[in-house]
N, C-alpha and C positions, 0 to 999 in steps of 0.2 A: 360571199365573204366581204366583210367590211375591212377598212384599213386597220381597225383595232382588233380584229379577230385573231385568235391564236393560229399558228401555222397548221396546215393539214397534218394529219397523223397517219403514218403508214404503220399498220398494226398487223403482225403476222408471224410466220415461221422464222426462226432465227438462223436457219441453215445457211443463208447467204448474207448475213448481216455485215460482214466485212466488205463485201462487194457493194451492198446497198449504201453503206456509209461513204465508201469511196465515190460512188456516183452522185450522192447528195452533195458532197463537197465539190466535186468536179463541176457540177452544173449549177451550183448555188441554189438548189431547190429549197423553197420555204417548207420544209418537211421535218416534223418530229418523228421519232420511231419508238415503237414498243414491240419488243420481240418475245415470242413464246418458244419454249424449249422444243427443238426439232424432234427429240426422242418421243414426244407425245403421239407421233404418228402411229406408233405401235399399239396405242390404246385409245380407241374411239371415244370412250366415256370421258377419259381425262382430257383429251383434245377438245371435246365439246365443252366441258366445264371450263377449261382455261380460256377458250375463245369467247364464249358467252359472257364470262366474268369480265374479261378485258374490255369487251364491247360495252357492257353495262357501266364499268368503271369510267369509261371515256364517253359516256352518253353526253350529247351536247357538242362534241367535237366533230369536225368534218373528217371522217375516217375513210381510208382506202385499206382494204384487207389484202395482205400479201400471202395468199395461199392459192394452191391449185384446187382441184376437186379431191381434196385430201380426206374428206369425211363424207359419208353418204347423205348427210343432212346439211351440207355446207350451204347450199343456196337458201334453204329455209332459215338457217341461223342468220344469214346476211340480210334476207328480206325482213326478218323481225327487227333487225337493227337499222333498217333503211340505208343500207350501204351495198357495196359491190366488192368483188375481188379482182385481182389482176387476171388478165387473160392467159390461159394456158392450163394444160392438164395437170402439171406439177412444176416444181421449181426447176427441175432439170430441163424440161421443155422450154421454160422461160429463158434459161441460160443458153441452151444449144440452138434454139429455133426449132420449129416443127419438123422441117425436112431432115435435119441431122439427127434429131431425137428419134424420129420414126425409123430412119435407116438403122441406127444402132440397136433399137429395140427389136426390129425384125431380124437382125443378125444374132440376137440372143444376149444382148447386154443386160447386166444388172448394174445400174449406175451407182457410183460411190463418190460422194463429196467429202471434203476434208473433215468436216465435223463428225460425220458418221464413221469415217475410217478411224478416227481417234477413239471412238467409243464403240467400235463394232462388236466386240465380244459381249459387252454388257447389253447392247441392243438386241443382238441375235438370241442370246440365252434368255433374256427377259421375255422374248416373243415365243421361242420354240423349245425352251428347256436346254439341258446340257448334253443330251444324247447326240454325239457327233454324227452318228450314222443317220439319224433322222434329219438333222440340220442339212447334211450334205445331200440327202435324197430330195429334200424340199427345194433347195437351190438348183440342183442339177436337173430337176425334172423338166424345166422349160428354159433355163438360162445356160448359156455356153461360156460366158466370161464375165468377170467384173471389169467395169470400165471406170477407172479413177479419173474423174474430171477435175482439172485444176484451172484456176483463173490467175490473172495477174496479182490477185490479192492472197492467193494460197501460199501457205508455207510448204516445206518439203515434207509431204506425208507418205512418201513412197514405202517406207518400212511398215507403217501402219496398214497401208493398202495391201502390201504383200502378205502380211499376217492375216488380213481379212480374207484374202484369196485362199490361203492355206486352210483357214477354219472351215470354209464352205466347199473346199475342193474344186475351185474354179481357177483357171488361168487369169492373170491380170493383164489388162491393156491400159494404156494411159492416153489421155486426150487433153491437150491444152486449148482453152477457148478464150476468146476475148469477152468483154462485157457488152458488146454491141447489142445483142439480142435482149439481154436483161434491161439495158438502158432504154431500148425502144418500148418494151412492155411497161416499164415504169413511167416513161414520158406519156404514153397513151392514157394510162390510168390517171395521172395527174391532170392532164388536159380535160379528161372527162369530168373529174371531180370539180375542177375550176369552172367548167361550163355549168354544171349543176348548181353551183353555189353563187354564181354571179347574178 
């Protein structure tokens, strides 16, 4: 990067955009953002189109992609754009850290962040239809509870989370987390990109 280069661009899923903006402000990172609708995770074709389009639109910028392994062709898309993604299986692992994420997953958690809680019925029915019996069978087949994960940037989404639990027939647990793990993931990605561009 030269002194006159535009700031780095963090391009990716909007599920944690409040948290990311907070961390950019806190750390004074020279980082622009471009967020894609988190609900696209339920449609691989739309996710692929949105991501490749955003990468093409920002061709020539130094881009870090904020996604986990959220699409089966993620690495190929990034390779074509000569960039990389943040480390982590998904945004929840980036937020919780691998150890806590793995523990909750093994206990049967289905993770629920604020943005998805607020749009849960729309997301679930767009994916699985409106047959409540089918929806509940799918979620209850290998998950034991919904885990509503809140951060210092979250609003109070308890009512939406409880409604999400009722819809899929799973009990709700809540977990408050700091932004320490997410901050570490972003710092590592920024350092890597800065090294590549220096």
